[in-house]
C-alpha positions, 0 to 999 in steps of 0.5 A: 188784070194781068199781062204776062211777059217773059220775066215778069207780069204786069198787074192792074187792080180793077178797083183801085187802078193801081199798077204794079209788076211782079217778077216770076223769080219772086214766087216761092210757093203756089197752090190751086184751090176751088172756092165760090165758083172760081179757081184760086191760085194762092202764092207766097212771094218774097214780100208776102202773099198774092192771090189770083181768083178768076173764073174758068174762062180766064184760066183756060185762055192762052194768057192764063195757060202762059201764066201757069207755065211761067210760074211753074218754071220757078216753083211747082204749082201744088194741086194742079189736079184742081186746075185740071178738074176746074178747066176740064170737060167734066167740071160739073161732075167734079163740083157735085162730088 
């Protein structure tokens, strides 16, 4: 679970209940991809990799769009086309291509 703030995000691991914060300035690379029916945002941070994996409704939410905007202000997210296909109206046509 992620809470998007102005300069950082607060994350909670659902399995371990561990809480941590990540500043957007730590992002060095980010790229979208689709796998296992979810949209993945694979990121490289100053201290290592970090991956978001969420279903379609999360990425289409206000919070999901805000997170993408905040990261895009620091680094350009590669493969935004994957995001557009995954959250668009013609998802099923794209998935069976």
